[in-house]
C-alpha positions as CSV (number, residue, x, y, z in Angstrom):
1,X,-38.4,-60.6,-10.6
2,X,-35.4,-60.3,-8.5
3,X,-32.9,-60.4,-11.3
4,X,-34.9,-57.8,-13.3
5,X,-34.8,-55.5,-9.9
6,X,-30.9,-56.1,-10.0
7,X,-30.9,-55.3,-13.5
8,X,-32.5,-52.0,-13.3
9,X,-30.2,-51.0,-10.3
10,X,-26.9,-52.2,-12.4
11,X,-28.5,-50.1,-15.3
12,X,-29.3,-47.2,-13.0
13,X,-25.5,-46.9,-11.5
14,X,-24.2,-47.3,-14.7
15,X,-26.1,-44.3,-16.0
16,X,-25.2,-42.1,-12.7
17,X,-21.6,-43.0,-13.6
18,X,-21.6,-41.8,-17.1
19,X,-23.0,-38.1,-16.2
20,X,-21.8,-37.6,-12.9
21,X,-20.0,-34.9,-14.2
22,X,-22.9,-33.1,-15.0
23,X,-24.7,-33.6,-11.6
24,X,-21.5,-32.4,-9.5
25,X,-21.3,-28.3,-10.1
26,X,-18.1,-27.0,-12.0
27,X,-15.8,-25.3,-9.2
28,X,-14.8,-22.0,-10.5
29,X,-11.2,-21.1,-10.7
30,X,-9.5,-18.2,-10.8
31,X,-5.9,-17.8,-11.4
32,X,-4.0,-15.6,-8.7
33,X,-2.8,-12.3,-9.5
34,X,0.0,-10.1,-8.0
35,X,-0.3,-6.2,-7.8
36,X,2.5,-3.8,-7.1
37,X,2.7,0.2,-6.7
38,X,4.1,1.8,-9.9
39,X,7.2,3.3,-9.9
40,X,7.0,7.1,-9.8
41,X,9.3,9.2,-11.7
42,X,11.4,11.3,-9.0
43,X,10.4,14.9,-7.7
44,X,13.0,17.2,-8.7
45,X,13.7,20.7,-7.4
46,X,13.6,20.3,-4.2
47,X,15.8,22.5,-1.5
48,X,16.1,19.5,0.8
49,X,17.2,15.4,0.3
50,X,15.0,12.7,1.7
51,X,16.4,9.6,3.1
52,X,13.8,6.8,2.9
53,X,14.5,4.1,5.4
54,X,12.4,1.1,5.5
55,X,8.6,1.3,6.4
56,X,7.1,-1.4,8.7
57,X,3.8,-3.0,8.4
58,X,1.0,-3.4,11.0
59,X,-2.3,-4.0,9.1
60,X,-4.0,-7.4,8.3
61,X,-3.5,-9.3,5.4
62,X,0.7,-9.3,4.7
63,X,0.9,-10.1,1.2
64,X,-2.5,-10.6,0.9
65,X,-5.3,-7.8,-0.1
66,X,-7.9,-6.9,2.5
67,X,-11.3,-6.3,1.7
68,X,-13.4,-4.3,4.6
69,X,-17.1,-6.0,4.3
70,X,-18.2,-3.5,7.3
71,X,-17.3,-1.8,10.4
72,X,-16.0,-5.1,12.2
73,X,-15.7,-7.5,9.7
74,X,-12.6,-8.0,7.1
75,X,-12.0,-10.6,4.5
76,X,-8.8,-11.6,3.0
77,X,-8.8,-12.2,-0.8
78,X,-6.9,-15.6,-1.3
79,X,-6.4,-15.1,-5.0
80,X,-5.1,-11.3,-5.0
81,X,-2.0,-10.2,-3.5
82,X,0.8,-7.6,-3.0
83,X,4.1,-8.3,-4.3
84,X,5.2,-7.3,-0.9
85,X,3.9,-6.3,2.5
86,X,2.6,-2.8,2.4
87,X,5.3,-1.3,4.3
88,X,7.8,-2.6,2.1
89,X,6.0,-1.3,-1.2
90,X,5.5,2.2,0.0
91,X,9.5,2.0,1.1
92,X,10.1,0.9,-2.9
93,X,7.5,3.8,-4.1
94,X,9.1,6.6,-1.8
95,X,12.5,5.3,-2.6
96,X,11.8,6.2,-6.5
97,X,9.9,9.4,-5.4
98,X,12.6,11.0,-3.8
99,X,15.5,9.3,-5.9
100,X,18.2,11.9,-6.6
101,X,18.0,13.4,-9.9
102,X,20.8,12.8,-12.1
103,X,21.8,16.4,-12.2
104,X,21.5,16.7,-8.6
105,X,25.2,17.5,-8.0
106,X,24.7,19.9,-5.5
107,X,22.7,17.8,-3.3
108,X,25.5,17.2,-0.7
109,X,24.8,21.0,0.3
110,X,21.1,20.6,1.1
111,X,19.3,19.4,4.2
112,X,19.4,15.5,4.4
113,X,16.1,14.4,6.3
114,X,15.3,10.7,7.2
115,X,11.5,9.3,6.5
116,X,10.3,6.2,7.9
117,X,7.4,4.8,9.5
118,X,4.3,2.2,9.8
119,X,1.7,1.2,7.4
120,X,-1.1,0.8,9.8
121,X,-4.4,0.2,7.7
122,X,-4.1,-0.9,3.9
123,X,-7.8,-1.8,2.6
124,X,-10.5,-1.4,0.4
125,X,-14.1,-0.5,2.1
126,X,-16.4,-2.4,-0.1
127,X,-19.5,-0.7,1.3
128,X,-18.2,2.8,1.1
129,X,-16.0,1.7,-2.4
130,X,-12.8,3.3,-1.1
131,X,-9.1,2.6,-0.4
132,X,-8.1,3.5,2.7
133,X,-4.2,3.8,4.0
134,X,-3.0,5.0,7.2
135,X,0.8,6.0,7.8
136,X,2.2,6.8,10.9
137,X,5.4,8.8,9.9
138,X,8.9,10.1,11.6
139,X,11.0,12.8,9.9
140,X,14.6,13.4,11.5
141,X,17.4,15.6,10.5
142,X,20.9,14.4,9.9
143,X,22.9,16.8,11.7
144,X,20.3,18.2,14.1
145,X,19.5,15.5,17.0
146,X,16.7,17.4,18.2
147,X,14.6,17.6,15.0
148,X,11.6,15.5,15.0
149,X,8.3,15.4,13.0
150,X,5.8,13.0,13.3
151,X,2.1,12.5,12.9
152,X,-0.5,9.8,11.2
153,X,-1.8,10.6,7.8
154,X,-5.1,8.9,6.5
155,X,-6.1,9.0,2.8
156,X,-9.3,7.7,1.4
157,X,-9.5,7.4,-2.3
158,X,-12.6,6.6,-4.2
159,X,-12.8,3.8,-6.4
160,X,-15.5,3.0,-9.5
161,X,-16.0,-0.7,-8.2
162,X,-14.6,-3.2,-5.9
163,X,-12.0,-5.2,-7.6
164,X,-8.0,-6.1,-6.9
165,X,-7.3,-3.5,-9.6
166,X,-9.2,-0.6,-8.4
167,X,-7.3,-1.7,-4.6
168,X,-3.6,-1.1,-6.8
169,X,-5.1,2.2,-8.6
170,X,-6.5,3.7,-5.4
171,X,-2.9,2.4,-3.3
172,X,-1.0,4.1,-5.9
173,X,-2.8,7.7,-5.7
174,X,-3.0,7.4,-1.6
175,X,0.8,6.7,-2.0
176,X,1.5,9.7,-4.0
177,X,-0.8,12.2,-1.7
178,X,1.8,11.0,1.0
179,X,4.7,12.1,-0.8
180,X,3.5,15.2,-1.5
181,X,2.4,15.6,2.0
182,X,5.7,15.1,3.2
183,X,7.2,17.6,0.7
184,X,4.6,20.1,1.9
185,X,5.5,19.5,5.4
186,X,9.2,19.8,5.0
187,X,9.1,23.0,3.1
188,X,6.8,24.5,5.6
189,X,9.4,23.4,8.1
190,X,12.3,25.1,6.2
191,X,10.3,28.4,5.7
192,X,9.4,28.4,9.4
193,X,13.4,27.6,10.4
194,X,14.4,30.4,8.1
195,X,11.8,33.1,9.7
196,X,12.6,32.2,12.9
197,X,15.1,35.1,14.5
198,X,18.8,34.0,14.9
199,X,20.7,34.0,18.0
200,X,23.4,36.7,18.4
201,X,26.9,35.7,17.8
202,X,29.0,35.2,20.9
203,X,31.4,38.3,21.8
204,X,34.8,38.0,21.1
């Protein structure tokens, strides 16, 4: 009887060894994906030149995509990442957007502004299904030490689904809106400056 019990135990062990792959659930594996902002066409016909400095990043995640689960909880995606930190990625995007066009031979005569800043928020809100981008910016004028524009811009871009692909598309749109806002801001400032009364010339 004892031998028969040992035989059954050995047979059961052999059976388990032969089917252990079916008893252990398979682990799903996703290939890591890297995303970047699209390179935009340069905006032409501007009455000024924008020199884009390096934007820094103070948002969570650095290279990894950040998803906001609720008001106080975020998750960092281990399988989807940016090609570079959001600040550097925005710098590259804006540099392409404000690159001098091939026929801009008169750009040296236009006002030259420097643009830099910090990316404060770069995330996809899971509950609201929207991409959030917050940027603190500083604009200075090369020939006027007293000229300085600064502020914070926030953008919320609705997306169809919560995915890395939608996140990248929303970031593209937000970066484009920020570039458009910089153009509007500088055009308005130049109009205000042109309309300001001129100081009388000093008497000889």
